N, C-alpha and C positions, 0 to 999 in steps of 0.2 A: 400599301396595300387596302383591300376593303374590308369595312369593316366586322368584323366577328363576331356574329349572334355570341350575345354574353349570356343571362339567363333564362331558363325556360319559362315557357308558358303556363301559365297558374294550373290550367286544365293536363298536363300531363305530369306537372310534378302531386298534382293529388292522386294520378294514376299508379307514380310510378309509389307514392309512399301508400298508398293501398296494397300495391304489387311483394313491396319490400317487406312489409309485414307478414303477408304468406308463407314466402320465402323463408323469412328466419321461421316462423312453426311448424313449416312442412319441409327444411330443405330442403340448398339447389338444386335440383338436377342439374345433370352433367352428360357428358356424353363416357364417362369411361366411370370404372368401379367395378366393384363381382357381382351388382345385380344389372346390367346392364342388360338390356335386351339383346337379341339377335337378328331379331328380326323387322320391318317393318320401313320407314322410312328413312333413304338419309339426306344431308344439308342439298347435296347438287336435287334434291323433289321441291324442299320450301323455299331456295336462296329466288328463286325468279319472283316466287308471289310477294319474298321480303321485298328483293329490289324495288318489286314494280310499285306495290302497296306504305310501304314503308320509310324508304330510301331518300324519295325524297324532300323529306321534314329531317329524317333521320341520319345527318352526316357531319361531320364538321364543321361547318356553315351554317348550318341549316338550322329551321325553328327545335326542333329534337335538343331534348337536355344528353344525349349520347345517341354514338351513329351502329347505324346496323348494314354492314357493307361484309365483313369479314363475318364467318364462321364462329372465331372465338367471339365477336361482339355478339349475336346472335345468342350463341349457346350461352353467351354473360347473363343475360338479360330473358333464360327461357321460362322463369317462372310469372314476368311482368310480361310476356305477349300470352303467357296462355289465363290468364286470367282478364289484359282488357280483351283481348281475343271474343272469347267465351258470353260476355256479354254485348260486344257491341261497341265498346266505349273506343275501342281503337279497332283501323283507319276514323278518323272521326266523321263522320257519314248521319247525318239527322233524319234524313226520309226513310219515311216506312219503307220497310224492307220489300221488293217488288210493285213498289206498288207503281210507282213512274220508270222509265227508261230513258235515264239520260248519258249522255258519249260519257261527263268528267265521271264518273261514280267511282268515291273512291270501296266503297263498302264491300266488307267480306262475302260470298254465296258462303250457305250451309256445310258445304263440301270441302270447300279451299280451311274455313275455321278448325273443321270434321282432321282436316289434313295435318295442317298444324301441332291442333292436340295430341293425335297422333304421336305425332313424331316425337314431340318433347314428353310423350309419359310414357312413348320407347324409349329413351335417354338417351336424343338431340344428339342421335348420331351422325359422326360427321363424313365416313364412308372414304372413299381413294380421294383425298389430296388433290388427283389429279384434274375430280369429275365437276369443281365445283366451279360453276360459272363465273367469270368476270364478271366485280361491283361493276353499277353507272359508276360512269364520270362526269362529277359539277365542276367544271371547269371556273376557278373562282367564287367557287359557290352559285354559278348559275346556276338554275335550274336544265332550264332550253338550252344551255351553251352560254361563249361568250357573247355576249350585244355587238351589234354594230356601234352603238355609240351609249355612253352611258353619265348624267344627268347627275346633275346634284345640286340642294342648294347651296347660298352662298355662302351663309356663315351656320352652324352649329344652332337649336334653340334651348337649350336650359332650361328644363323642365323640374321642376324645384320637388322633392322630397315625399309632401303629402300638397293635401286639398282634393278638391274635386277635378270633376274628371274639365280635360280640356279639348277643347276646338277651336284650329287655326290652320290656319290656311297659309302657303309660302307658294309665289312666283319663283318659277322655275326656268330661267331664257330656254329657248332653243341654243343648239349651236351649227347648227342646219347652214351648211356655203349655197345651196339650194333646193326647190321642193321633193319632199322624199315619201312614199307612203310609207305607214306604220304595220308589218306583219302580226304581229305580236311585240309584246312590253311583262316587265316581270318586277316586282318591285323586293327590294332585304331592306329590312327595316333597322336593324345595329342596334335593335333596342326591343324589351320584350311592352318596353311603356306604352306602342301604339298599339288602343285594343283595333281599329279600321283604317283605313284609307283611300277614298277615290281622289280619281285622277281627272281634271277636266283640261277643259284648254279656253284659252281669250285669246283675240286675234285685233284686239281693237285698243286694250295695256287697259283696260280699264281697272284691272286685279293689281296692276303695277302702281297707279294710284291712289286704291284705299289703300295699296301697303305704306306706302310713302308718308301716308298721314300716322302712322303707328313708329314707335323708336322703336320695338324692338324686330323680332323674322320675323312676316306676314304679317295678317292680323286676323282681329278673332270672330269667334262665331261662328254655323252653320250655314248660315245666312252664305254661301260662296257669291255673290252678287249675277251680275249678266254673265256667267261663263255655257262655253256649253259641253255635249257629251261629246267625246270626238269623234267626226264622222257617226253617231249613231248605237258607239258603242258606249257600255256599262262598266266603265275601268275602274271597278273596286277590292281593295286585296282585306284581306284576314288572316289572321297567324290560324299555319296549315294548308290553307288554299294556296291549291298546284296549280302554276299558270297555265291556262287556256292553250294548249298548243295551236301553231298555228292554220286555219282553213286556208283552202285557195282561191275563193271570192270575195277571204275578205282584211280588209286593210281601213288606214285611217290618217287622210294627209297631219307633215307637218312641215314647213318652211321655217325660214328665217324670220319671219314675223309671229311665229308662236309662240305664246310662252303656255308651259306649263302649271296648272296651280294644282297645286296636292292639299288636299283637305287631309289634316290628322286630326283625330279622336286619340284622344290622350289619359290615361292613367296615372298619375302618382304611384310608384314603387315602394318608396320608402326611403330611396337615396333619393340625388340629385344625379337627372341621365342628360344629356347631350343629345339630341334627339338632331341625327344627321341622315335619315336613309338615306337610299338611290335607287335609280331607275332608268333600268335598262331595255332599250328599244334595239327592235327586228325589222329589218328593209327588205321591202318587196318592189322588184321593179313594176307589178301589178298593179294596175287599181283596178277597184272593188266593181265591177259590175252591177250591181242588186246593194243599191244606199240601206242605213239598215237607221234609224228611230228608236230611242226612247220614249218609257211613258206610265207615271210610274198612279199607281191605285192604294187609296188610305189616307195615313195622316189624318184621321178622325181626329172632333176634341175627346181625349180620353179622361176620366175621373172616376175613375178604382173606389169602391170607400175598403174600408179598413176588414177585414176578414174575410172577401166575395172571394170563394173558393173556382166559380170558374167562370166572371166577368168577361160576354163577349160583345165583340166592339166588332161590325161589318162597313165595307166597302165596295164601290161598282160603280164601273164605266163601261162605255160601250164604245164599240169600235167604229171610225169614220169611216173605211174602207177596208177592203180584202186585203190580207197580211196573212206571214207566215213569224209564227212564234217559235224564237230562236231561244229566249233565255231570260231565266228570271232571278235574281235575287234580292229573299226577306228579309224587313228589319224589326225588330223591337229589343225589348230591352229584357230584365231578370224575372218582370211576373210572366211574363211567358209564359205558353206551357204547351198550347198549342197551333199552327199555323195551316191552313188550307186556302187553297184558292183553284179558283177551276173557271171554263167556260162555258157558258148558256148559248147554243148557236138558237139561229133565229126560226127552227125548228122543234126546236123544242129539247132536243138530248142536251143532256155533259156531257166534258171531259175533264178529268182530273188533272190539273197542273199540276199542281204538290201537296203533297201530304205530311207534315211534321208536327208526330206527338209525343217530343221530348225536347222539346225549344232545348238551344244549352246559348245563352248569348258570348262566351267565352270560341265557340265553333258555328260565325256564321259564313257564308257558303254562297257564291252564285252557282245556280244548274241550267246547267247546258242540255237540252233536248241530244236523244239520243238524231233523228230527226226531226228539222222543222214542221211545226205543226200550222197547215192551213184552217185559219180562220175566215171565216165570211162576213162581207159588211153586212154591222147589226147585233156580228155577236154579244153577251154580258157579260165579262172582265167578273169574278167576285172575288173578296176575298173578306177571309172567316181570324179572328186571330183572337183565343181564349185566357184569358188571364188570370192567374194566379195569386190574387191578395193575401193569405192565410198563411197562420205561421205553419200549417204544413208542409209549406213551398220553401224546402230546404233552400235554395238560391233565392229567396223572400232577401233582402241588404235590408230592411228592418225590420226590429223585433222589442217588443209587438209590432202588427202593420199599424202602418198608419196613410191616413186617404194616398194616393197617388197622384196626379196627372197627367197633363201635356207637360215634353220639358224635355231641355239637351241634355240635361245630367243622366245619369245612368243608372241612380234612383228614384229618376222620371219613367214616364212611358213613350213611348211615339209605336207605332205602328202602321206599317207601309211593305208594295213589294213593288220595286222596279223592272220592267217588264221590257226587253229586246224585238224588236220586229225586224220586216224587212215587209216596208208596205208593195200593192203589188203590182205599183209603177209609179211615173213622177205626179201624177195629180192623186194617188193615193196619196203620197206620199205627205203633199199641202194638204189635202183634206185633213189628215192625220195633224202636222199641225197648228191649222187652222182649228180644226175642233179644239187641241190642247190649247191654246193660247184666249180663246172664248174663256174656255174656264176658266185660268185663273185670272183674267181681268174681270171678270163675277166676281170672284174673290175678291178683289185688290185692286185696284183702280192706282197702277202709278205708270208713271210713262217708260221706264223696261216694257211692263207687257202690253201696252199699245204698243211700240216701236217692234214688240218680236209679233204682234197679229200683222200688221201694218207690213211685216216682211212676208208671211204666212199668204199673206192676201195679194200682193204683187206678183209671187210664183204663181198660185190660184190662176191669177187672169183677174182680177179685179182691184185696175190700180183707183176707182176713181176712191174706193171704199178704202182703199191702204193711204193714202193721200190726206182722209182724214184724220187716219191714222196717227199718221206721221205728225202732222199740225197739234194734234191736241198731245204726244207724248212730248211734245219739245214747250207746250203751254206746262205741262208738268213738271217738264225738266230739261231748261233752257241750255245747258253745257252737254247735252248728247248728241255728240257729235255726230255718229254713226245714222242719227237718224237722218242727221240735219244730208249730212252725203248723199241718203237714200231718198230721203226727199227731193232732191233737187236734179238725180239722176232721173227720176221719173216723169214731173214735170218737163223737164229738155225731152225725153222718147213720149208724152200723153201733146207733145205741139204747142206746149208752152213757157217757150225756151228764155221767156224775163225774168218768169218767177224764177225758173230753176234756178240760172244762172244766179242772179240773184241769194240764190240759197247757199249757192256753195260755193258762192266767192264768202259767206258766213263759214262756212267748212273752215275755207280755206283761211279766213286768218286768225282761227280754230286753233289750227294744227297747220301749221306755214311749212312744218316736214315734212305732211303726208302725202303722197309722190301719188299717190289715187286721187285723195281728192283736185288737185293740181292737174292731173289726167281729163277728168267728169268736166271739169272748169271751157278748160280746153277744146273740149268733146260741145258742149254746149254754146260756147263764141263763136263756133265755124259753122254750125249753123246757123247761128242769126247773122251771118255772113263777116263777121271782123275776123277778117282770115290772122291779121300780124298781129292782135292782140292773142289768138291761141298759140299761134307761134311761138309766141312772147311765155306762153303759163308753160307749155309742153318745157321749154327749156331749166328755165324756174324748177321742174318736177323733176330731170335730168339732177341739177344741182342740187336740193332738195333733198335727196336721197339715188345717190350714185350706183347705188347695189338693188335699187330696182331693173326686172326686167321691160313693165310693166310699162313705169315713164321713157325706157332705152325703146323699143319697140311703137309706143304709138309717135317717141318724136321722128324714126326712121320712116314711119309710115307715111306723118305730112311733108318731110323731106322728099319722099319718093311723087308724093302728088304735084309738090310741087315745081319738079324738075330736077332738085340737089341731089342726082342719083350719088358723089361721091359723096356727101356727108350722109347719105341714107344707109348707104352697105355700111358706111363708119359705124353708125348705130344699129342695125340688124347684127352686125358681130359683137359689138360690145354686149348685148340680149341676150347671141349664145352665150358670149362668157359667162353669163349667171347664167342662164337655164339654158344649158346645151339639146335637152329635149323636149325644145318648145318645136312641135314643127310646121306651124302654122310662122313663124320666123324664119324660118328655114325656107318655107314655099317663096314669102313672100322677098329674101333675100334674091330668089333663084332667080326671083320675074323681073328683076331689078337690073344685075347681075348681066344675065339675056337680052332686055332695052338695052344696056350696056356694052355690049359686044363681045362681050365676057363667056361666050355660049361653054367650053368645059369649065369655071368655075362655077357655072348652073347645073351643070349636070352632075356635080356633085354634092351640090348641097338639093335639090330632088330627089338622089338618089340616098343623103342621109338624113332627108323629110319622109322618106318611105319606106325608111325602114325601122322610125323613131314611131309613128306613126301608119303603119299600112292600108289605114281607111282612107 
């Protein structure tokens, strides 16, 4: 059975306590009694609203402390609903009403609040039970329905009953048998101790290495290491956040070599907690036609003196190329009161992106625009956050106020906004990447930052500059295997085969089971005319990783080129057993079959290749 959501979120508890006090003072209004109104809305009029805006959290396995599905559920809590919707405390939605149109807006309009108030004030009448709409069904507690795959940490993490905040990163290996595209995801926390969660991916095993150095599950800190947002999507979960419904042209890749890296910000609850969240993945067969990218603006040095009622920090960044902005996610702690971000276009006009006048650390969320916002190259993205470190701030964790600086603890402060964009094309994407990594490198010279910039430069068509940054990365971090691998491949591609092969030999020696490194080394040897050595490396690649379709494909191609059609056909079939949707393998297999006189089999493979990829 999936873990049941235990205690309520702190903000929900506060709302219920206030509402309960109101109910005791004024008496609970129900749908019966001599004073019941005979006119006005009935449950069938308000149920669609409650089901759409309240039920995603308020169901038996949701984050809410009680369900709001049936008439009895809603009528029982009518006073609470009246109070928290009138003050816009619920549903939790912090942006200033009507400032920007967001697709995932959970807020209630004035007319919707008035409808609920009129229904409750008139006695919360049910009407005819037959008119009650069917409540939504949350399969196993999942808001998006039953996932295609459910992933979970291998073992729970034990969080103590007290102490300060805990940031920890957990590596969750993929269970994929073949490459897939993820169209949506959902996290079930299983405890109220998780303040927020971020999911990244690692395809190089670097997070596993850090995990192995720590005796407990996962590894500590906010610096998750050299991982990436999957496919340019910023995957973040906060209490009360509704999972983003799937979009037709939005998906990110996962395969058998992908590790999910789950970063959890945990807060002790006063009792021991077994932290063991689950992640649901929903698949599609359709890859995205327009890749995405995330970038962050903010994280300045923060130093707020005690008593300061309106301490303002500002950060900005310039778009390196044309792009469409899809969503944003602001982050700050308890002292933040206002968050504002806007775009200043090159011609001077400004476009508001987010305005929050009553920031609440307990209700952080991402905001997806109703329609992506087109922004030209040179647009300046501004972020402004106002902090209140006075005694008048009811959320100030220190009494009396104390000096607050940048830090990981909730009682420290942070300030940033992460933006999700769709660059105008491949060149624009690479310009964005190069600009971001140049900024990171200017702020801190590390092997990882040189490596990231080298990757972007290689894709941008600046191979010699990329080679220089790969070499500098390896000076600072000699065991950075991916940098060695990419450097070797790039040297081979630039006609510097001997240098490239030397680097690839080091990469293979460091990771002998890495089939991709052996395949690249084989390519370098082939280019130098060392065909027997190349074939030997390809056979070693298949032995090192029998589940690698890349290795089987490369060996098949080499065998076909040497006229060994029977062995090539066997390797192509082995590759397709691992990755049936590889149209190129099927096409090459068809060519070998046709050359071998097996025309009918070749026709079957060609048709299958065309069905897989009509292009």
